[in-house]
N, C-alpha and C positions, 0 to 999 in steps of 0.2 A: 493522446493523453488528454488534450483539451476537451475533445468530444465526449470521452468517457466521463470526465469530471462534470461536464455540463449535464449529461444524462443522470448522473447521481444526484446533482443538485436539483434537477427538475422533479425528482421523486418527492422532494419536500413540498412541492406545489400541488401534488395530487389531490383531487377532490375528496378522496376518502380520509385524508388526514392521518393515514397509517404511519407515516414517518415524521418524526419530530426533529431528527438530527441526522447528519451524514458526514462521513469522512472518507475521502478517496486516498487509499494507501497503496503505494507502489512497493513491492517486495522484489529485491534483486540481489544477486550474489555480490559479495563485497568486491570481488575482482572485476566486476563489470563497471569500469570507471565511466564509460560512455553514458550509461543509464543514470549513474550517480550525478554526473554533470548535467544531464538533461533535467533531472528532478530539481537540482539546485537552480537552474535557469528558470524553470517553470515556476517554482516557488517565488522567485524574485519578481515575476510578472503579476502575481496575485495581489489584489488590494487587501484581501483578508485571507491569509494562508491557514486559518484555523481548520478548514475543511480539507486540508491536504497534508499528507506526510509521506515520507519514504523511509524504509527500514531495510537493512540487509537481511538476507535469508539467515545468515549465521547468527545475527542478533536475535531474530525471531525464535530460532530453534534453541538458543541458549537461554531465552527468557523464562522458559517453563510455562508459557501461556497455552501451549498445545498439549493434548494428551501424549503420553509417552510413545504409544504405538504410531501416532501420526508423525511425531518428531523423528522416530527411527526410520520410518518409511521415506520421509522427505530427505533425511541425511543420506540414506542409501541411494536414492534416485538422483539427487542433485549435487551431493557433496561426497562422491565416492573417495575413499582414501587409497 
């Protein structure tokens, strides 16, 4: 997690100046309490947590942020009923 976050933040230093902001977001199923705990612990270690977030897959799919076809495909694949 730490290395992925550092890679993301290093993009902000790229000579091209193509990236002006970045946020590392971990998406996990609500039932995966191990990842939720890991994300909370990681956030607690950050001096500035503004470039990090964690969201459950269920919250993402319920948010309406994704196209309907993508939401349906993700629900079918990762949240079968």
